[in-house]
C-alpha positions as CSV (number, residue, x, y, z in Angstrom):
1,M,4.9,39.7,32.3
2,V,1.7,38.5,33.0
3,V,0.2,39.9,36.7
4,T,-2.3,38.0,38.2
5,N,-4.2,38.4,42.0
6,S,-4.3,35.0,44.2
7,S,-7.3,34.1,42.3
8,G,-6.0,34.1,39.1
9,Q,-7.1,37.1,37.8
10,Y,-5.7,39.7,36.2
11,I,-4.7,43.1,37.5
12,S,-4.6,46.0,35.3
13,D,-3.7,48.8,36.9
14,L,-0.2,48.1,38.2
15,A,2.5,51.1,38.1
16,H,6.3,51.0,37.1
17,N,7.0,51.8,40.8
18,E,4.8,48.9,42.4
19,L,7.6,46.8,40.2
20,E,11.3,45.5,41.3
21,I,13.3,43.5,38.8
22,F,17.0,41.7,39.0
23,E,19.2,40.2,37.3
24,D,21.7,37.9,38.8
25,D,20.3,38.9,42.1
26,I,21.6,42.8,41.2
27,K,18.3,45.2,41.0
28,Q,18.2,47.2,37.9
29,N,16.3,50.5,37.3
30,I,13.3,50.1,35.1
31,A,13.5,52.1,31.7
32,L,10.6,50.5,29.9
33,F,6.8,50.0,31.3
34,T,4.2,49.7,28.5
35,P,0.6,48.7,29.9
36,M,-1.7,46.4,29.0
37,A,-3.6,48.4,26.1
38,A,-0.6,49.0,23.6
39,P,-1.1,47.0,21.1
40,T,1.0,43.2,20.5
41,S,2.6,42.0,17.0
42,V,1.3,38.3,17.3
43,V,2.5,35.7,14.7
44,L,-0.2,32.6,14.3
45,L,1.9,29.4,13.6
46,L,-0.9,26.7,12.7
47,D,0.6,23.5,12.4
48,T,-1.3,22.4,8.6
49,S,0.3,18.7,8.1
50,I,-1.0,15.7,7.4
51,S,-2.7,14.9,11.2
52,T,-4.5,18.3,10.5
53,Q,-6.1,17.6,7.0
54,E,-10.2,16.1,8.2
55,K,-10.4,19.2,10.8
56,L,-8.5,22.3,8.6
57,G,-11.7,24.0,8.7
58,E,-12.5,23.3,11.8
59,I,-8.6,24.7,12.7
60,R,-9.6,27.6,10.6
61,R,-13.1,28.6,11.9
62,A,-10.9,28.9,15.2
63,A,-8.3,30.9,14.3
64,Q,-10.5,33.1,12.8
65,V,-12.5,33.8,16.3
66,F,-9.0,34.3,17.9
67,V,-8.1,37.1,15.5
68,D,-11.7,38.9,16.3
69,Q,-10.7,38.3,19.7
70,L,-7.6,40.3,19.8
71,Q,-7.7,44.1,20.3
72,P,-8.4,46.4,17.3
73,G,-4.5,47.5,17.2
74,D,-2.8,44.2,17.5
75,R,-0.7,43.5,14.3
76,I,-1.2,39.4,13.1
77,K,0.7,37.7,10.8
78,L,0.2,33.8,10.0
79,I,2.4,31.2,9.4
80,T,1.6,27.9,8.1
81,F,3.9,24.5,8.4
82,N,3.8,21.0,6.7
83,D,6.4,19.8,4.7
84,Q,6.5,23.5,3.4
85,I,6.6,26.7,5.5
86,K,4.5,29.4,4.2
87,E,4.3,33.1,5.4
88,M,0.7,33.9,4.4
89,N,0.6,37.9,5.3
90,E,2.9,40.3,6.6
91,F,1.6,41.9,10.2
92,T,-1.2,43.5,9.8
93,A,-4.7,44.9,12.2
94,D,-6.6,44.6,9.0
95,R,-8.7,41.8,10.1
96,V,-10.2,41.2,6.1
97,V,-6.5,40.6,5.2
98,I,-6.1,38.1,8.3
99,K,-8.8,36.3,7.5
100,T,-8.7,35.5,4.1
101,A,-5.1,34.7,4.6
102,I,-6.4,31.6,7.3
103,R,-9.2,30.6,4.8
104,N,-6.0,30.2,2.3
105,A,-4.5,27.7,4.6
106,E,-3.8,24.5,2.8
107,S,-2.9,21.2,4.2
108,G,0.8,19.4,3.1
109,Y,2.5,16.4,4.6
110,N,5.5,16.4,6.8
111,T,5.6,18.5,10.0
112,K,9.1,21.0,10.2
113,V,8.5,22.4,13.9
114,Y,11.7,23.5,14.2
115,D,12.3,25.6,10.9
116,A,9.1,27.2,11.3
117,M,9.5,28.5,14.6
118,N,13.3,29.7,13.5
119,V,11.4,31.9,10.8
120,A,8.7,33.1,13.0
121,L,11.4,33.9,15.2
122,E,13.2,36.0,12.7
123,S,9.6,37.4,12.0
124,L,9.3,39.0,15.4
125,R,12.6,40.0,15.7
126,E,12.3,42.5,13.2
127,V,9.2,44.7,14.8
128,D,9.3,46.8,17.8
129,G,6.9,46.5,21.3
130,R,5.0,43.7,22.2
131,K,5.5,40.6,21.3
132,A,3.9,37.3,21.2
133,L,3.7,33.9,19.1
134,V,1.1,31.2,19.3
135,I,2.1,28.0,17.8
136,F,-0.7,25.0,17.6
137,S,1.0,21.7,16.6
138,D,1.3,17.9,18.5
139,G,5.3,19.5,18.7
140,V,6.5,16.4,16.7
141,D,9.4,17.6,14.1
142,Y,9.7,16.0,11.2
143,R,12.4,16.1,8.8
144,S,13.2,19.9,9.4
145,D,16.1,21.0,7.3
146,Y,18.0,23.7,9.0
147,A,17.0,24.4,12.9
148,S,16.4,22.5,15.9
149,S,14.9,22.2,19.1
150,A,18.6,23.5,20.6
151,S,18.7,26.5,18.0
152,T,15.7,27.6,18.5
153,L,15.2,27.6,22.4
154,R,18.4,29.2,22.2
155,A,17.3,32.0,19.9
156,L,14.2,32.5,22.0
157,E,16.4,33.2,24.6
158,Q,18.0,35.7,22.8
159,D,14.6,37.4,22.2
160,G,11.7,38.8,24.5
161,V,8.8,36.8,22.6
162,L,6.0,35.4,24.6
163,V,5.4,32.0,23.5
164,Y,2.0,30.7,23.7
165,P,1.8,26.7,22.7
166,I,-1.1,25.4,22.0
167,R,-0.6,21.2,22.3
168,F,-3.4,18.6,20.1
169,S,-2.9,14.7,20.3
170,T,-2.1,12.4,17.4
171,R,-0.3,9.9,19.8
172,I,-3.6,7.3,19.6
173,A,-3.6,7.8,15.5
174,A,-0.1,7.6,15.4
175,E,0.3,4.4,17.5
176,R,-2.7,2.5,15.9
177,L,-1.2,3.1,11.9
178,A,2.6,2.4,13.1
179,R,1.3,-0.9,14.3
180,E,-0.4,-1.9,11.3
181,Q,2.9,-1.3,9.6
182,A,4.7,-3.0,12.0
183,G,2.2,-6.4,11.7
184,Q,3.4,-6.3,8.0
185,G,6.8,-5.7,8.3
186,V,7.4,-2.7,7.7
187,H,10.7,-0.8,9.0
188,L,9.8,1.9,11.5
189,P,12.3,4.9,10.7
190,T,12.9,5.5,14.2
191,K,16.7,6.9,13.2
192,E,15.0,9.4,10.9
193,V,11.4,10.3,13.5
194,V,13.6,10.4,16.6
195,R,15.4,13.2,15.3
196,S,18.8,14.6,17.5
197,T,18.4,17.6,18.5
198,S,22.0,19.1,16.5
199,G,20.0,19.8,13.5
200,T,21.1,18.4,10.0
201,R,23.2,15.6,10.8
202,D,25.7,13.7,8.8
203,P,24.0,9.6,8.0
204,L,24.7,7.1,11.0
205,P,27.4,3.9,9.8
206,G,25.5,2.2,7.0
207,E,23.2,4.7,6.3
208,P,22.5,6.3,2.9
209,P,23.3,10.1,2.3
210,T,20.4,12.2,3.3
211,P,18.5,13.1,-0.1
212,A,18.1,17.0,-0.6
213,P,14.5,18.0,1.3
214,S,12.2,17.6,-1.2
215,S,8.3,19.1,-1.0
216,E,7.1,15.4,-2.3
217,P,8.0,12.9,0.5
218,R,7.3,9.1,-0.8
219,T,4.9,8.1,2.5
220,G,3.0,10.2,4.8
221,P,4.1,11.4,8.4
222,L,6.5,9.7,10.6
223,G,6.8,6.9,7.6
224,L,3.8,6.1,7.5
225,P,1.1,5.3,4.5
226,P,0.7,7.5,1.7
227,P,-2.5,9.9,3.1
228,D,-5.0,8.0,0.7
229,E,-4.2,4.7,2.4
230,I,-3.8,6.1,5.9
231,F,-7.8,8.0,6.2
232,R,-9.0,4.5,4.2
233,R,-7.4,2.5,7.0
234,R,-8.5,5.2,10.0
235,R,-12.4,5.0,8.5
236,D,-12.3,1.5,8.2
237,S,-10.9,1.1,11.8
238,D,-13.2,3.7,13.1
239,R,-16.2,2.1,13.0
240,N,-15.1,-0.5,15.3
241,R,-12.5,0.8,17.2
242,D,-12.8,0.8,21.1
243,R,-11.7,4.4,22.5
244,Y,-8.7,3.4,23.7
245,P,-5.3,2.1,21.3
246,P,-4.6,-1.3,20.4
247,T,-2.3,-1.8,23.6
248,G,-5.1,-1.1,25.9
249,R,-3.8,1.5,27.5
250,P,-5.9,5.0,28.6
251,P,-3.8,8.5,27.6
252,A,-2.4,9.7,31.1
253,G,-3.1,13.1,32.5
254,E,-2.1,16.7,31.7
255,V,1.0,17.3,29.5
256,G,2.7,14.2,28.6
257,S,-0.7,12.4,28.2
258,D,0.2,10.7,24.8
259,V,3.2,9.1,26.7
260,P,2.3,6.3,29.1
261,A,3.4,6.0,32.3
262,G,4.7,2.8,32.3
263,R,4.5,-0.6,30.4
264,A,2.7,-3.5,32.1
265,R,5.5,-6.1,32.0
266,V,4.0,-9.8,30.7
267,R,4.2,-12.1,33.5
268,S,4.3,-16.1,33.8
269,P,1.1,-17.8,34.9
270,P,1.6,-18.6,38.7
271,H,4.0,-21.6,39.3
272,A,5.7,-20.9,35.4
273,D,9.2,-21.0,37.1
274,S,9.0,-24.2,39.0
275,R,6.7,-26.0,35.6
276,A,9.9,-24.7,33.7
277,R,12.3,-26.1,36.0
278,K,11.1,-29.5,36.6
279,S,10.8,-30.0,32.1
280,R,13.8,-28.8,31.8
281,T,14.8,-32.7,31.2
282,G,13.0,-35.9,29.7
283,T,12.0,-39.0,30.4
284,L,15.3,-40.4,29.8
285,G,17.5,-37.4,31.5
286,A,18.0,-35.9,28.3
287,R,17.6,-31.8,28.4
288,V,15.2,-30.2,26.5
289,P,15.2,-26.5,25.0
290,V,13.3,-24.6,27.2
291,K,11.3,-21.4,25.9
292,S,12.3,-18.0,27.0
293,T,9.3,-16.2,29.0
294,K,10.8,-12.8,28.6
295,P,8.9,-10.8,26.7
296,P,9.7,-9.6,22.9
297,E,11.0,-5.3,23.1
298,D,8.0,-3.2,21.8
299,T,10.0,-1.6,19.0
300,V,6.9,0.9,18.3
301,G,5.9,1.7,21.6
302,L,9.4,2.8,22.7
303,M,10.1,4.7,19.5
304,L,6.7,6.5,19.8
305,D,7.0,7.4,23.7
306,R,10.3,9.0,22.9
307,L,8.9,11.3,19.9
308,Y,6.0,12.7,22.1
309,T,8.4,13.0,25.4
310,T,10.5,15.1,22.6
311,A,7.8,16.8,21.2
312,D,6.3,17.9,24.7
313,T,9.3,19.0,26.1
314,Y,9.8,21.4,23.7
315,L,6.7,22.5,23.5
316,Q,6.7,23.0,27.2
317,A,10.2,24.4,27.3
318,L,9.1,27.2,24.7
319,A,6.2,28.3,27.1
320,D,9.0,28.3,30.4
321,K,11.6,30.0,28.6
322,S,9.3,33.0,27.1
323,G,7.1,33.2,30.2
324,G,4.4,32.2,28.1
325,Q,1.5,28.9,29.2
326,L,1.3,25.6,27.7
327,R,-2.6,24.8,26.5
328,R,-4.2,21.8,25.1
329,A,-6.2,21.1,22.9
330,D,-6.7,17.1,22.3
331,T,-9.9,17.9,20.4
332,V,-10.7,20.4,17.8
333,N,-13.7,20.9,20.0
334,S,-11.2,22.4,22.5
335,L,-9.6,24.6,20.4
336,P,-11.7,27.6,20.7
337,K,-11.5,27.5,24.5
338,A,-7.6,27.2,23.9
339,F,-7.2,30.6,21.5
340,S,-9.8,32.5,23.6
341,E,-8.3,32.2,27.1
342,I,-4.5,33.3,24.9
343,A,-6.4,35.9,23.5
344,K,-7.7,36.9,27.0
345,E,-4.2,37.4,28.4
346,L,-2.7,38.9,25.6
347,K,-5.0,41.7,26.3
348,A,-3.3,41.6,30.0
349,N,0.0,41.5,29.4
350,Y,2.8,44.2,30.5
351,L,6.4,45.3,29.1
352,L,8.8,45.8,31.1
353,G,12.6,46.4,29.9
354,Y,15.6,47.9,31.8
355,A,19.2,48.1,30.2
356,S,21.7,45.9,32.2
357,S,23.9,47.1,34.3
358,I,26.0,44.0,34.0
359,K,26.5,45.0,30.2
360,A,27.5,41.7,29.6
361,H,27.9,40.4,25.7
362,D,29.1,36.8,26.7
363,G,26.7,34.9,25.2
364,Q,25.6,33.6,29.0
365,Y,22.3,33.1,30.5
366,H,21.3,35.4,33.1
367,M,18.7,35.2,35.3
368,I,15.6,37.8,35.6
369,K,13.2,37.8,39.0
370,I,10.4,40.2,38.9
371,T,8.9,41.0,42.5
372,S,6.4,43.5,43.9
373,P,5.3,45.0,47.0
374,R,1.8,44.8,46.3
375,S,0.3,42.1,48.5
376,G,-1.7,38.9,46.7
377,V,0.2,40.1,43.2
378,V,1.4,36.8,41.4
379,I,4.3,37.6,38.3
380,R,4.6,35.4,35.9
381,A,7.3,36.4,33.5
382,R,10.8,34.6,31.2
383,A,13.4,33.1,33.9
384,G,16.2,35.0,31.7
385,Y,17.6,35.8,28.8
386,R,20.9,35.1,26.5
387,A,22.9,37.8,26.2
388,R,24.1,38.0,22.1
389,P,27.5,37.9,22.2
390,V,29.4,41.0,20.6
391,S,30.9,40.1,17.2
392,I,34.3,39.9,15.8
393,G,33.3,43.4,14.0
394,G,32.2,44.8,17.2
395,E,28.4,44.8,16.9
396,Q,25.9,42.2,18.4
């Protein structure tokens, strides 16, 4: 729970008797109140897929500065993910251990966002006290083996973990490379890249069985060319490219900026329809073919629109369901600021707990509302939780 005044400044002197908590509109008795100075267990979850390779050194430096900004008693665990998920260290307050783990982070290929989130939540489930998860990623999942967006969001509803996504943009580079492939007649992997939220799935009709997971992908992320070829093309195109992607559309504002607000329609020139009507017959009255003026479907743009909309929606949902906040770092230069803002907020976080009088272990979602009689107080906390159902053996 984060408490600020109307100006956005953190309130550090709040007392438990200045708070009221309601579950499904029923007032609850506060049983746990931990002030801001209490230590936090933090998982730092870093996307080290191929899209970050060129900037990995700067990402490492920004992560080390973030560690220095946390409280001395905070315990940090680093997890990196690409086509593999690596738990680089166990929870520790030893800054030397943490920074060594950060320096040892290496880039890979694909991006298993959902599997990595699942591992991070399982790690935090084993610790007590205040918990937070900071994930740096574009949110695009590529070939997670067992987790899905739905399964990780459901798990988050059952765990008291604050999640702070730091979103970086890869849309422009991805669209440029995807259009290059489309121009070469290469099949775009829309079925595999734009995954359903049901986790692993059976092959679609006419589709070969999904191969066993491998750490040696045949292509780079998004089914694009191998890494060396990607960087060669990127270096060549960066010398002459304009600021905007090949479509000529600049990114549009805030969350979802990688997804264009709308696609321009290809319009016929003035009076084109009337000219077409007049030319439907030849000089002897014979009908002649009329070319369709309907623009071709932009399959590359549509596929990427859906892909990045899914990614944006997922990262925003992580923040909303947990009471955290989504921050943007579309350039690596803005990453230190995003980390700094999160470190500052973690120091200003309260832990509030209660024993539910409803005592429902029904697997249903229960709404939480926290209020304060103090004037000018703004409270941000998770909107609710999902009760863990009782198992057949009687245990939660």
